[in-house]
C-alpha positions in Angstrom: 61.4 -29.4 -37.6 58.5 -30.1 -35.3 57.0 -28.0 -32.5 59.1 -29.6 -29.8 62.4 -29.1 -31.6 61.4 -25.5 -32.4 60.7 -24.8 -28.7 63.9 -26.6 -27.7 65.9 -24.4 -30.0 64.4 -21.3 -28.4 65.6 -22.5 -25.0 69.0 -23.8 -26.0 70.3 -21.6 -28.8 71.2 -17.9 -29.2 70.0 -17.7 -32.8 67.2 -19.4 -34.7 68.2 -22.5 -36.8 69.5 -21.1 -40.1 67.4 -23.5 -42.3 64.0 -22.4 -41.1 61.9 -20.0 -43.1 61.8 -16.3 -42.3 58.4 -16.3 -40.7 59.5 -19.0 -38.3 62.6 -17.1 -37.5 60.4 -14.1 -36.6 58.3 -16.3 -34.3 61.5 -17.6 -32.7 62.6 -14.1 -31.9 59.2 -13.3 -30.5 59.5 -16.2 -28.1 63.0 -15.0 -27.2 61.5 -11.6 -26.4 63.3 -9.7 -29.2 60.4 -7.7 -30.8 62.8 -5.7 -33.0 64.5 -8.7 -34.6 61.1 -10.3 -35.1 59.6 -7.1 -36.6 62.6 -6.7 -39.0 62.2 -10.3 -40.3 58.4 -10.0 -40.6 58.6 -6.7 -42.5 61.2 -8.0 -44.9 59.5 -11.4 -45.5 57.4 -10.0 -48.4 54.8 -12.7 -47.9 51.2 -13.0 -46.7 52.6 -15.1 -43.8 55.1 -12.4 -42.9 52.3 -9.8 -43.0 50.4 -12.0 -40.5 53.4 -12.1 -38.2 53.7 -8.3 -38.7 50.1 -7.9 -37.7 50.6 -10.0 -34.6 53.6 -8.0 -33.5 51.7 -4.7 -33.8 48.8 -6.2 -31.8 51.3 -7.2 -29.1 52.6 -3.7 -28.8 49.0 -2.4 -28.6 48.9 -0.6 -31.9 45.5 -1.9 -33.1 45.3 0.4 -36.1 48.6 -0.7 -37.5 47.8 -4.3 -36.6 44.5 -4.1 -38.5 46.3 -2.8 -41.6 48.7 -5.8 -41.5 45.9 -8.3 -40.9 44.1 -7.0 -43.9 47.3 -7.3 -46.0 47.7 -10.8 -44.7 44.1 -11.6 -45.6 43.4 -12.7 -42.1 40.7 -11.5 -39.7 41.9 -9.4 -36.7 42.6 -11.8 -33.9 41.0 -10.8 -30.6 42.0 -13.7 -28.5 45.0 -14.5 -26.3 48.3 -13.5 -27.9 49.9 -16.8 -26.8 47.1 -18.7 -28.6 47.7 -16.7 -31.8 51.5 -17.3 -31.6 50.8 -21.0 -31.3 48.4 -20.9 -34.3 51.1 -19.1 -36.3 53.7 -21.7 -35.3 51.4 -24.6 -36.1 50.5 -23.1 -39.5 54.1 -22.4 -40.5 55.5 -25.8 -39.4 53.1 -27.7 -41.7 53.7 -25.5 -44.8 
């Protein structure tokens, strides 16, 4: 899957493609505006990448303390930039892995 097909799936489908990894499913739900579905997936991913998505989600909701905890677990620095930019970084990273 590439970035264009991922974004097309967000626009055209009701659920994420079943074959994509959990962290990408979480990003898919974020783009769809379903924070709870994304959070559940990120929390259950049991991976550094899932922890990174989890951190991002808590930053989106304005819970900087909780976000800082999850960034540390993900071994990533706290991201202070535009949330859209970080979402794109996450997507780019997970699509190449």
